[in-house]
C-alpha positions as CSV (number, residue, x, y, z in Angstrom):
1,M,0.0,0.0,0.0
2,K,1.3,3.4,-0.9
3,L,1.5,5.7,2.1
4,N,0.8,9.5,2.4
5,N,4.0,11.4,1.6
6,R,2.6,14.6,3.0
7,M,3.3,13.6,6.6
8,L,5.6,15.9,8.5
9,F,7.4,13.1,10.3
10,L,9.4,10.1,9.2
11,I,8.3,7.5,11.8
12,T,9.9,4.2,12.3
13,I,8.2,1.7,14.5
14,F,10.0,-1.3,15.6
15,A,7.9,-3.7,17.5
16,T,9.3,-6.9,18.9
17,L,7.5,-9.7,20.7
18,I,9.8,-11.7,22.9
19,L,9.0,-15.1,24.4
20,N,12.5,-16.0,25.9
21,S,12.2,-14.9,29.5
22,N,15.9,-15.6,30.0
23,I,17.0,-12.6,28.0
24,L,15.5,-10.0,30.3
25,A,14.0,-10.2,33.7
26,H,11.1,-8.1,32.3
27,I,9.6,-9.3,29.0
28,W,8.3,-6.6,26.6
29,E,6.0,-8.2,24.0
30,V,5.4,-5.1,21.9
31,G,7.8,-2.1,21.7
32,F,7.7,0.9,19.5
33,K,10.5,3.0,18.0
34,V,9.1,6.2,16.8
35,K,11.4,8.7,15.1
36,N,11.1,12.1,13.5
37,V,13.0,13.1,10.4
38,R,16.1,13.8,12.4
39,D,16.1,10.2,13.8
40,S,15.1,11.5,17.2
41,A,12.5,9.9,19.4
42,T,9.2,11.7,19.3
43,T,5.8,11.5,21.0
44,K,3.0,9.9,19.1
45,T,-0.5,8.6,20.2
46,I,-1.1,4.9,19.8
47,T,-4.7,3.8,20.0
48,I,-6.0,0.2,20.3
49,Y,-9.4,-1.0,19.1
50,T,-11.3,-4.3,19.1
51,F,-13.8,-5.3,16.4
52,N,-17.5,-6.0,17.2
53,S,-18.6,-8.5,14.6
54,A,-22.4,-7.9,15.3
55,S,-22.4,-4.1,14.8
56,R,-19.3,-4.3,12.5
57,E,-17.6,-1.4,14.3
58,L,-14.2,-0.7,15.9
59,I,-14.6,-0.3,19.7
60,Y,-12.1,1.8,21.6
61,Y,-10.0,-0.3,23.9
62,D,-7.2,1.8,25.2
63,S,-4.6,4.4,24.1
64,G,-1.2,5.9,25.2
65,Q,1.7,7.9,24.0
66,T,5.3,7.2,23.1
67,T,8.1,9.2,24.9
68,N,10.5,11.6,23.3
69,S,13.4,9.4,24.5
70,F,14.7,6.0,23.5
71,L,16.2,5.4,26.9
72,S,13.0,4.8,28.9
73,Y,12.4,1.3,27.4
74,P,14.5,-1.7,26.7
75,Q,16.0,-2.4,23.2
76,G,16.0,1.3,22.4
77,C,12.2,1.7,22.1
78,N,10.2,4.7,23.2
79,G,6.9,2.9,23.7
80,A,5.7,-0.6,24.7
81,F,2.9,-2.8,25.9
82,D,2.2,-6.5,26.8
83,I,-0.4,-8.9,25.4
84,G,-1.6,-11.3,28.1
85,T,-1.6,-11.1,31.9
86,D,1.9,-9.9,32.6
87,T,1.6,-6.7,34.7
88,N,5.3,-6.4,35.6
89,I,5.8,-3.5,33.2
90,D,7.6,-0.3,33.9
91,N,5.4,2.7,32.7
92,P,3.9,1.0,29.7
93,T,2.5,3.1,26.9
94,I,-0.6,1.0,27.0
95,P,-1.7,-1.4,29.8
96,P,-1.5,-5.1,29.0
97,L,-4.0,-6.3,26.3
98,S,-6.2,-9.4,26.8
99,A,-5.0,-12.5,25.0
100,G,-7.1,-14.2,22.4
101,L,-8.6,-11.1,20.8
102,N,-7.9,-9.3,17.5
103,F,-6.7,-5.7,17.9
104,Y,-6.5,-2.7,15.6
105,L,-3.5,-0.6,16.4
106,K,-3.7,2.9,15.0
107,I,-0.8,5.5,14.7
108,G,-1.7,8.7,13.0
109,E,-3.5,8.0,9.7
110,Y,-2.4,4.3,9.5
111,F,-3.2,1.1,11.4
112,Y,-2.2,-2.5,11.7
113,I,-4.4,-5.5,12.6
114,F,-3.0,-7.9,15.3
115,V,-4.8,-11.2,14.4
116,Y,-5.0,-13.9,17.0
117,S,-4.2,-17.3,15.5
118,G,-5.6,-19.4,18.3
119,S,-2.5,-21.2,19.2
120,G,-2.2,-19.5,22.6
121,A,1.4,-18.3,22.2
122,Y,2.4,-14.8,21.4
123,G,5.7,-15.1,19.4
124,D,7.6,-12.1,17.9
125,V,6.4,-9.5,15.5
126,T,8.5,-6.7,13.9
127,I,6.7,-3.8,12.3
128,L,8.6,-1.3,10.2
129,Y,6.6,1.9,9.5
130,K,8.0,4.7,7.4
131,D,5.9,7.7,6.6
132,G,6.2,8.4,2.9
133,G,8.6,5.6,2.3
134,G,6.6,2.5,2.6
135,S,5.8,0.2,5.5
136,S,6.1,-3.5,6.3
137,A,5.5,-6.0,9.0
138,I,7.8,-9.0,9.7
139,N,6.0,-11.9,11.5
140,D,7.8,-14.4,13.6
141,N,4.8,-15.5,15.5
142,S,2.8,-18.6,16.5
143,G,0.0,-16.8,18.4
144,Y,-0.4,-13.5,16.5
145,Y,0.3,-12.2,13.0
146,V,0.1,-8.7,11.8
147,E,-1.8,-7.3,8.7
148,G,-1.1,-3.9,7.3
149,P,-0.4,-1.2,7.3
150,Y,-3.7,0.3,6.1
151,T,-4.8,3.9,5.7
152,W,-7.3,4.8,8.3
153,S,-10.4,6.3,6.7
154,D,-13.7,7.0,8.5
155,H,-17.0,7.2,6.8
156,F,-20.4,8.2,8.0
157,I,-23.7,6.3,7.5
158,T,-26.8,8.4,8.4
159,L,-30.1,6.6,9.0
160,K,-33.5,8.1,9.3
161,N,-37.1,7.0,9.9
162,E,-40.0,8.8,8.3
163,F,-43.2,7.5,10.0
164,G,-46.0,9.1,7.9
165,Q,-47.8,12.4,8.6
166,D,-46.5,12.7,12.2
167,A,-42.9,11.8,11.3
168,A,-41.6,15.0,12.8
169,T,-42.6,13.8,16.3
170,V,-42.2,10.0,16.1
171,S,-39.0,7.9,16.2
172,G,-38.5,4.2,16.0
173,D,-36.1,1.3,15.2
174,I,-33.8,0.3,12.5
175,I,-31.7,-2.9,12.4
176,F,-28.1,-2.0,11.5
177,N,-26.2,-5.1,10.6
178,S,-27.6,-7.3,13.3
179,I,-28.1,-4.7,16.1
180,T,-31.4,-2.9,16.6
181,I,-30.9,0.9,17.0
182,S,-33.8,2.7,18.7
183,N,-35.0,6.3,18.9
184,I,-34.3,7.1,15.2
185,G,-36.5,9.8,13.9
186,L,-36.7,12.2,10.9
187,S,-33.5,14.0,12.1
188,G,-31.7,10.7,11.9
189,T,-28.6,9.2,13.6
190,Q,-25.1,9.2,12.3
191,L,-22.8,6.1,12.5
192,K,-19.1,6.3,12.0
193,R,-17.4,3.3,10.4
194,E,-13.8,2.8,9.2
195,S,-13.4,1.7,5.6
196,L,-12.1,-1.8,6.4
197,T,-15.3,-2.6,8.3
198,F,-17.4,-2.5,5.2
199,P,-19.8,-3.9,3.9
200,H,-22.7,-2.9,6.2
201,S,-26.5,-3.3,5.9
202,A,-29.6,-1.6,7.4
203,S,-33.1,-3.1,7.6
204,G,-36.5,-1.5,8.3
205,I,-39.0,-3.2,10.6
206,D,-42.5,-3.7,9.1
207,N,-45.5,-3.0,11.3
208,Q,-43.5,-1.6,14.2
209,Y,-45.7,0.1,16.8
210,Q,-44.5,3.7,17.3
211,G,-46.4,6.8,18.6
212,N,-49.5,4.8,19.4
213,Y,-49.9,3.6,15.7
214,Y,-48.6,0.7,13.7
215,R,-46.3,1.7,10.9
216,K,-46.5,0.0,7.5
217,W,-43.3,-0.5,5.6
218,R,-43.1,1.3,2.2
219,Q,-39.5,1.7,1.0
220,W,-36.0,3.2,1.4
221,N,-35.7,6.6,-0.3
222,I,-32.8,5.2,-2.2
223,G,-32.2,1.5,-3.0
224,P,-34.3,-1.7,-3.4
225,A,-38.0,-2.0,-2.6
226,G,-37.3,-4.6,0.2
227,L,-36.6,-4.0,3.8
228,T,-32.9,-4.3,3.6
229,V,-30.4,-1.8,2.0
230,S,-26.7,-2.6,1.6
231,F,-23.6,-0.4,1.9
232,N,-21.0,-2.4,0.1
233,S,-18.1,-0.1,-0.6
234,P,-16.6,2.5,1.8
235,D,-18.3,5.8,1.4
236,N,-20.7,8.2,3.1
237,Y,-24.4,7.3,2.9
238,E,-27.7,8.8,4.0
239,R,-30.8,6.6,3.8
240,T,-34.4,7.2,5.0
241,A,-36.8,4.3,5.9
242,I,-40.3,5.4,4.7
243,Y,-43.4,4.1,6.4
244,A,-47.1,4.8,6.3
245,K,-49.2,5.4,9.4
246,Q,-51.8,2.7,9.8
247,V,-55.2,3.8,11.1
248,N,-58.2,1.6,12.0
249,V,-61.5,2.5,10.3
250,N,-64.9,1.2,11.3
251,I,-67.8,1.4,8.8
252,E,-71.4,0.5,9.3
253,N,-74.9,0.8,7.8
254,V,-77.6,2.4,9.9
255,F,-81.2,1.4,9.0
256,A,-84.5,2.3,10.8
257,Q,-84.9,-1.3,12.0
258,N,-82.6,-3.8,10.3
259,Y,-78.8,-4.1,10.4
260,G,-76.2,-5.5,8.2
261,G,-76.3,-5.0,4.4
262,S,-73.2,-4.3,2.4
263,I,-70.6,-1.6,2.0
264,V,-68.2,-1.1,-1.0
265,V,-64.6,-0.1,-0.1
266,G,-62.8,0.6,-3.4
267,T,-64.3,-2.1,-5.6
268,Q,-64.7,-4.7,-3.0
269,Y,-68.1,-5.5,-1.3
270,H,-68.0,-6.1,2.5
271,S,-70.7,-7.1,4.9
272,S,-71.6,-4.4,7.4
273,P,-70.4,-3.7,10.0
274,I,-66.7,-3.5,9.2
275,S,-64.4,-3.4,12.2
276,N,-60.8,-2.1,12.2
277,M,-60.2,-2.1,8.5
278,Y,-56.7,-0.8,7.8
279,F,-56.3,2.5,6.0
280,Y,-52.9,4.3,5.5
281,D,-52.1,8.0,5.6
282,D,-50.4,7.9,2.2
283,R,-53.3,6.5,0.3
284,E,-56.7,7.5,-1.0
285,Y,-59.8,5.4,-0.4
286,T,-63.4,5.4,-1.7
287,I,-66.4,4.2,0.3
288,Y,-69.8,3.6,-1.3
289,A,-73.1,3.0,0.4
290,P,-75.3,1.3,-2.3
291,P,-79.1,1.0,-2.4
292,Q,-79.8,-2.3,-0.9
293,T,-82.4,-4.8,0.3
294,V,-82.2,-6.1,3.9
295,N,-84.7,-8.6,5.3
296,G,-87.3,-7.8,2.7
297,I,-87.0,-4.0,2.9
298,D,-85.5,-1.7,0.2
299,Y,-83.3,1.1,1.6
300,L,-82.0,4.2,-0.2
301,F,-78.9,6.1,1.1
302,D,-79.4,9.4,2.9
303,H,-76.1,10.7,4.4
304,W,-72.8,9.8,5.9
305,K,-71.6,10.6,9.4
306,E,-67.9,10.6,10.6
307,D,-67.5,10.0,14.3
308,N,-71.2,11.0,14.8
309,L,-70.8,14.3,12.9
310,F,-72.4,14.9,9.5
311,Y,-69.9,14.2,6.7
312,S,-71.6,14.0,3.3
313,S,-74.9,13.6,1.5
314,Q,-73.1,11.8,-1.4
315,S,-73.3,8.0,-1.3
316,L,-69.7,7.7,-2.7
317,I,-67.1,9.5,-0.6
318,T,-63.3,9.8,-0.9
319,I,-61.0,9.6,2.1
320,N,-57.7,11.2,1.4
321,N,-54.6,10.3,3.5
322,P,-56.4,9.5,6.8
323,G,-54.1,10.3,9.7
324,A,-56.2,9.1,12.6
325,H,-58.6,6.3,13.6
326,K,-62.0,6.9,12.1
327,S,-65.6,5.7,12.1
328,F,-68.1,6.1,9.3
329,S,-71.8,5.4,9.4
330,A,-74.1,5.3,6.3
331,Y,-77.6,6.4,7.2
332,Y,-80.5,5.2,5.1
333,N,-84.1,6.3,4.7
334,L,-87.0,4.5,6.5
335,G,-87.3,1.9,3.8
336,K,-90.1,0.2,2.0
337,P,-91.0,-3.4,1.2
338,T,-89.2,-5.0,-1.8
339,N,-90.9,-6.5,-4.8
340,D,-88.1,-9.0,-5.1
341,G,-89.4,-12.5,-4.3
342,E,-93.0,-11.4,-4.4
343,N,-93.4,-13.5,-7.6
344,I,-97.0,-12.6,-8.6
345,S,-98.7,-15.4,-10.5
346,F,-102.2,-16.4,-11.5
347,G,-104.5,-19.3,-11.4
348,T,-104.6,-21.4,-14.6
349,T,-108.2,-22.5,-15.1
350,V,-109.8,-20.5,-17.9
351,G,-113.4,-19.5,-17.3
352,Y,-113.0,-19.1,-13.6
353,P,-112.5,-15.9,-11.6
354,V,-108.9,-14.5,-12.0
355,K,-106.9,-15.6,-9.0
356,V,-103.9,-13.5,-8.0
357,K,-101.1,-15.3,-6.0
358,W,-97.9,-14.0,-4.4
359,E,-95.3,-14.9,-1.8
360,E,-94.9,-13.6,1.7
361,N,-92.4,-10.8,2.4
362,P,-89.8,-12.2,4.9
363,N,-90.0,-9.2,7.2
364,T,-92.6,-9.8,9.9
365,N,-93.3,-6.0,10.1
366,V,-94.9,-6.3,6.6
367,T,-98.4,-6.8,8.0
368,S,-100.7,-6.7,5.0
369,Y,-101.0,-6.5,1.2
370,Q,-103.1,-4.3,-1.0
371,I,-104.4,-5.8,-4.3
372,W,-104.7,-3.3,-7.2
373,R,-106.0,-3.7,-10.7
374,M,-105.8,-1.8,-14.0
375,V,-108.1,-2.5,-17.0
376,N,-106.5,-1.9,-20.4
377,N,-103.8,0.3,-18.8
378,G,-106.4,2.6,-17.2
379,S,-106.5,4.0,-13.7
380,P,-105.5,1.7,-10.8
381,T,-108.3,0.5,-8.6
382,L,-107.8,-0.9,-5.1
383,L,-109.7,-4.2,-4.9
384,G,-109.0,-5.2,-1.3
385,T,-106.4,-6.0,1.4
386,V,-105.1,-9.3,2.6
387,A,-103.5,-9.7,6.1
388,R,-100.1,-11.2,6.6
389,G,-100.3,-14.9,7.4
390,S,-103.5,-15.4,5.5
391,I,-103.8,-17.5,2.3
392,L,-101.7,-15.5,-0.1
393,E,-104.2,-15.3,-3.0
394,F,-107.0,-13.0,-4.0
395,E,-110.0,-13.7,-6.4
396,D,-111.1,-10.8,-8.6
397,P,-114.9,-10.7,-8.2
398,E,-115.4,-9.0,-11.6
399,Y,-113.3,-10.9,-14.2
400,L,-112.9,-14.5,-15.4
401,L,-109.6,-15.8,-16.7
402,N,-109.2,-16.0,-20.4
403,V,-106.6,-17.4,-22.7
404,W,-103.5,-15.1,-23.4
405,K,-104.2,-12.1,-25.7
406,V,-107.9,-12.9,-25.8
407,G,-110.4,-10.6,-24.2
408,T,-109.5,-7.7,-21.8
409,K,-105.9,-6.9,-20.7
410,L,-105.8,-7.0,-16.9
411,S,-102.9,-5.8,-14.8
412,Y,-102.5,-6.6,-11.1
413,D,-100.2,-5.3,-8.4
414,V,-99.7,-6.6,-4.9
415,R,-98.4,-3.8,-2.6
416,A,-96.8,-4.9,0.7
417,Y,-97.3,-2.6,3.7
418,Y,-94.3,-2.0,6.1
419,S,-95.8,-1.0,9.5
420,V,-92.5,0.4,10.9
421,A,-92.2,3.2,8.3
422,G,-95.8,3.3,7.1
423,T,-94.6,2.6,3.5
424,Y,-95.8,0.5,0.6
425,S,-93.8,-1.4,-2.0
426,D,-93.5,0.3,-5.4
427,P,-96.0,-0.8,-8.0
428,I,-95.0,-3.7,-10.2
429,W,-97.7,-4.9,-12.6
430,A,-98.3,-8.4,-13.9
431,D,-100.6,-8.9,-16.9
432,V,-103.2,-11.5,-17.7
433,Y,-106.3,-11.6,-20.0
434,G,-109.9,-12.1,-18.9
435,Q,-113.5,-11.2,-19.5
436,W,-115.8,-9.2,-17.4
437,Y,-118.1,-11.0,-15.1
438,S,-119.8,-9.5,-12.1
439,M,-120.3,-11.9,-9.2
440,V,-122.6,-9.4,-7.7
441,E,-124.9,-9.4,-10.8
442,N,-124.5,-13.2,-11.1
443,N,-124.3,-13.0,-14.9
444,E,-124.9,-16.7,-15.6
445,A,-124.8,-16.3,-19.4
446,E,-121.3,-14.9,-19.3
447,L,-120.2,-17.6,-16.9
448,D,-121.6,-20.4,-19.1
449,K,-119.9,-18.9,-22.1
450,A,-116.5,-18.7,-20.3
451,K,-116.9,-22.4,-19.3
452,E,-117.5,-23.7,-22.8
453,I,-115.4,-26.8,-23.6
454,P,-113.1,-26.4,-26.6
455,T,-113.7,-28.6,-29.6
456,E,-110.0,-29.4,-30.4
457,F,-106.5,-29.7,-29.0
458,S,-104.1,-26.7,-29.5
459,V,-101.0,-25.1,-27.9
460,S,-99.3,-21.8,-28.4
461,N,-97.1,-19.2,-26.6
462,Y,-97.0,-15.5,-26.4
463,P,-94.9,-13.4,-26.7
464,N,-92.6,-15.2,-29.1
465,P,-89.8,-14.2,-29.3
466,F,-89.6,-13.5,-25.6
467,N,-87.3,-12.2,-22.8
468,P,-87.3,-13.7,-20.3
469,T,-90.9,-15.0,-19.7
470,T,-93.6,-16.3,-22.0
471,T,-97.1,-17.7,-21.4
472,I,-97.9,-21.1,-22.9
473,T,-101.6,-21.5,-23.6
474,Y,-103.2,-24.9,-24.3
475,Q,-106.8,-26.2,-24.6
476,L,-108.1,-29.7,-24.1
477,P,-111.4,-31.0,-25.7
478,E,-111.4,-34.0,-23.3
479,D,-110.1,-35.1,-20.0
480,G,-106.6,-36.7,-19.9
481,F,-103.1,-36.9,-18.5
482,V,-101.1,-33.9,-19.7
483,T,-97.4,-33.5,-19.9
484,L,-95.9,-30.2,-21.0
485,K,-92.1,-30.0,-21.2
486,V,-89.4,-27.6,-22.6
487,Y,-86.3,-28.8,-24.3
488,D,-83.2,-27.1,-25.8
489,I,-82.4,-27.4,-29.5
490,L,-80.4,-30.6,-28.9
491,G,-83.3,-32.3,-27.2
492,K,-82.1,-31.9,-23.6
493,E,-85.0,-31.4,-21.2
494,I,-85.0,-28.0,-19.6
495,S,-88.3,-27.8,-17.6
496,D,-91.2,-30.1,-16.7
497,L,-94.1,-27.6,-16.6
498,V,-97.2,-29.9,-16.4
499,N,-97.3,-33.5,-15.4
500,E,-100.8,-34.3,-14.1
501,E,-104.4,-35.2,-14.9
502,K,-106.4,-32.3,-16.4
503,S,-110.1,-31.8,-17.2
504,A,-111.2,-30.5,-20.6
505,G,-110.9,-26.7,-20.8
506,Y,-108.6,-23.8,-21.4
507,Y,-105.2,-23.5,-19.5
508,N,-102.1,-21.3,-19.5
509,I,-98.8,-21.5,-17.7
510,S,-95.8,-19.1,-17.5
511,F,-92.3,-20.2,-18.4
512,N,-89.3,-18.1,-17.1
513,A,-86.0,-18.5,-19.0
514,G,-84.1,-16.0,-16.9
515,N,-81.3,-18.5,-16.3
516,L,-81.0,-19.6,-19.9
517,T,-79.0,-18.3,-22.8
518,S,-80.5,-16.8,-26.0
519,G,-81.5,-19.3,-28.6
520,I,-84.2,-21.6,-30.0
521,Y,-86.1,-23.8,-27.5
522,L,-88.8,-26.4,-28.0
523,Y,-92.0,-27.1,-26.0
524,S,-93.9,-30.4,-26.3
525,I,-97.4,-31.3,-25.1
526,K,-98.9,-34.8,-24.9
527,C,-102.5,-35.7,-23.9
528,N,-104.1,-39.0,-24.8
529,N,-103.5,-39.5,-28.5
530,Y,-102.6,-35.8,-29.0
531,Q,-98.9,-34.7,-29.3
532,E,-97.4,-31.5,-30.7
533,V,-94.0,-29.8,-30.6
534,K,-93.5,-26.1,-31.3
535,K,-90.5,-23.6,-31.3
536,M,-90.0,-20.5,-29.3
537,L,-87.1,-18.0,-29.5
538,L,-85.4,-16.5,-26.4
539,M,-83.8,-13.2,-27.2
540,K,-81.8,-11.4,-24.4
């Protein structure tokens, strides 16, 4: 190694380790001969360090100075120390060093490494050190050998933690090499390391709890995306570990009576309530309160509250960089009964009073149902009210059922009543065809006409094409066992609509293809010796 020739002194160090106790009564194991350019003894500080392999740093051990005279020590040295337990030393430069350790010996800008070989003996080492003229070490040693000289060069590694929005007041941990260093904040901590101790590494700690919040790892300001950054070559470095502040967010729906429902965070649906969902102060979030049906009641969004204070009347809200724990509540209107699952249907016997059927709303606070009718799309008329728990059907006292598209168009609506809010379900009309007949007037002629027996078999459907429901109408001139089935174009059975004994008369049945794909389907009817197959087209 080339040495710095700008030094003012020419220093020669002669160190000798002596094992032969017969030479002198006192044994010097390390002696120094330090000269200036005039070959005179001069004072110079000698510092000893040990090496911490975990933190990869040089640890100060001891230090001392040579004298300005060669007469104070044996063998013409002006500085000396022992390695081992010998304490019989006259005014040593440095007290005895412990055996079995590696030592870094520094003089000025240069240093040697005393490496313990493990043999237990000390042996002899001679070090020649010349400023500006080269340096060498002569080893005659079974216990220690000497490496060097090296140029002493300190470098500084500055580490910082940035813990989100409150980074100015919060500090935390960083693992440097294998040692955890605490209380590192935005101002950072500076570590000094000599060049020969490189490489080094620093690692962030994900989800560390600091300042009453968990901190989510993001990245180093310079370097790889992972937790660990390396410092391979000797240099000065400054690195900041960047974290996000984790806050807990609670979200719930508030209805007049029911609880639960769903909430959309980002694009993901969640069941309400949501407890302790993690948000971070370096992100943007959207929360959406959709219209929804809970236990048979339809609800529409009204407003948001944050921590019990009004927040927004918009169902979709954006939360930017939340810096504290939060609670959001979506408030809904009083609600009204849903039509979903009501499934209005009609009796199938042509010539008899129109019979309206439906299914019960699951909410027990739906206490009754109003039956409404429109004739040829005219004004709605309230026909009557049916209590919850009764037989869920209603006979129209004024109209008899007719075949599809024959006679008068009749539209019926069953409106559920929700007693908690005093609301009714929205109108949803279902159509059928009939002919007027007043039970009050007892028009026997009209009733007899409606009950006429057809003279031939026939089957048809309307509408065709359809989406997604169509009504299949058939007539029987005689009693018989009837089968009515639907098939796909390959002949696979899709639905078994009728499979029972029927009296002569007119019939219709609804077919719902909501779960089928568009295409051609076949329906087949059999009764006694009559059989017919027809096509129908589903267009979605």
